[in-house]
N, C-alpha and C positions, 0 to 999 in steps of 0.2 A: 387549438391546444387542449389538450386534459392534463390537470393537478398532478405535479408528479408528490406531491407533500407525504403522503399517506407508504410510499415509499422510502427504506433504508437502501442509502447506495456507499462503500464501503469501498475502499480506492490504496490498493498496496502504495508505497512513497516511491523508491528509489527504483526508477524504470519503467515503472507505470508511470506516476504523475509528473514524475521529477526525472530523467533522465542524466546521468552525471559521468564524468571521466578524471579519471585520477590526472594532475599535472604537476606534482611535485617537480622542483627543479635537478633533483641528483637521484628520489628513489624511484623505481619504476614502477612501483606496485605499491599499494596501502601496506602490503603486508610486510613488504620492507620498509615499511612507516613505523610500525607495527612493532617488529623487531628492534631497528633501531632505537626505540625506548627500552624495551627490553630483550636486550642480547642473549641474556640467557631462556630466553621461552618459554620463562616463567612469568603468567601474565592471566589473570583469569576477567572474566565477562565484563566486571565493570570495569576492569582496564582497558579491555577492547574499545567497550563503548566510549568512557572519557576519551582515548586516542582518537575517538572517531569523529568527537566533538572537536576537536582543537584541529581537525585537519578540513573539517568545515568552515570555523573560525578564520583559519590561516588561509583558506581557499587554494586551500589544494584538493580539492574535487572541484571542478567547472559544473555548477549545476543549473538548469534552467529546465522550466515549463512546458510540458507535452506538447506536441502539436495536437491542438484541439482542445486543448485543458479548458480554458477557457466557454468554448461553445458550450461543450458538454458540460461543465458542472453547473451555468448558469439556466441550464433545460432540467438537469437531476434534481438539482435544489436542496435534499436532505442528505450530504455527503458527511462523512466522513473519512480521514486516514487512517488507516488499520499498518502498525509498521513493528517489526520486533524492534528496531531501535527505539531510543530514549526521545521523548516530547520536545527535549532539548535541541535536539538533531533537525525536526521538521521548521521547528523557528529557527534554526540558524539559516537554512534554506530558503527560506521566506525572507529572511534579510536579503542574499546571495541574489536571490528572486526580484525582490524590491528595487536593489542598488541597481540592478543590468538591464532591467527589463519595465521597471517601471510600474509595477500595479503588486497589490496586498494579494497574493493567494488564500489568508486566511477568510478573504472576504466573499470567497466559494467554497470555503470548510466550516462547518459548524464543530469542526472539535478533533481532536487525535486521540485515538485508541492504542497504547503501546503495551505488547507484552513484556516488556524487559522489566525483570527485578531483581533480585539480589540470590533470589533461593532455588530452588531444583523444582518448584512446583509445574507439573506438567501442562497443567492449564492454564499458565501465563508464561511460560518459556518458548515460544515459538508459537507460529502461525498452524499448529498439529489439529489434529482431530478432537483431542481433548479441549483444546481449548473452545475452539468453533462449538463443540459439544454446550460448555458452559453457557458461553457467549448467546448463542440462538435461542436458548431456552429464555435468557433473560428476558432477549428481546421478545421474544412470543409472549411471555410473561406482562410485558410491556406495551402491549397491543398491536405490536407489525407483525404484518401476516404477507410481506411483501419484500424480500430482501437480496440486493444486489452485491457480487462483489467480484471485483477485477485485480488479477493480479499479472504480472511476469512468471513466478516460477509458476510451474503448473500443479507441482504437487500440492503446495496451500491451495489452488482451486479444488484437487482433488478433495483435498481434508474438508475443504467448507462441506462438499455436497457427502463428502461422508459422513458428518454429525449431520445434518439434514436428514440423511436416510435412515440415520440410528433415533431421529426425535422420533420422526415417523408422523405426524402433523400430518394431518390432509388437508388443512385450512389455511398451511404454511410451502407458503410458493419462494423456492430460492433459483437463481440465476447467476452462474459464475460466468466469467470469460478469463482463459486466459488469452493475455495482451504478446503480441509477437514484436510487434513495432517494426513492420514493414506493410508491402501493400497488397496481404495475402485478403482481405476483405475478410467476410465471416463465414465459418465453416461449423459445423457441430463435429465435436469428436465424443464418442463414448455418449455421458450426459451431460457435458459440457460444451461451453461455445469455443471456439478460437477465432478471437479479432486482431487483424492487421495493426489496426492504431485506434486511437481514443473518437476519432470522428468513426468510426466503423460501430463502435459502441454507441456512438450517438443517433447513426441512422437507423441501427437495427434496434434500440428502444423506442424511438419513435414511430417502430411498425407495428409494436406490442399492441 
């Protein structure tokens, strides 16, 4: 098996590495929960994220490690979570999974990259093309030449490719997976890959 340590692997959190299901005893959706805290509908991004953290702390979200999590991240090695939520949300997911599944997700993850902040900087509020352009440029200057990213939201994957294309660096190789969470296997769509499962990602990465 060839070493993967020179590659950088980036993973979305919710519904990519960590599927989750809303399970509040009275409120049907997270939005209902948020509005129960702010009945007038007046809340900001920080209010939303803090409510989200409370929902994890009280286990209104059922969270688990996706099928293939251990197998994939043990093989890829150099793993980072990239999330639009706060770093604390990943810590709260960690606590839930440790309690119910008996293993520490951070054994497999080197760090968490959060795009969340309190301002309106487009390079930091969301996994959009502006964020990826800034971030890929930084990692390129740090010496990374192969960067792989997976997300269940296809637009994030498209923006990842868009930024890489804008950089136009011949020795920077990127690969993006749109995770479907089904049994569809690996398929190429436009310039990105569609993967049914994390195990499909693993199989494809091993074949390269």
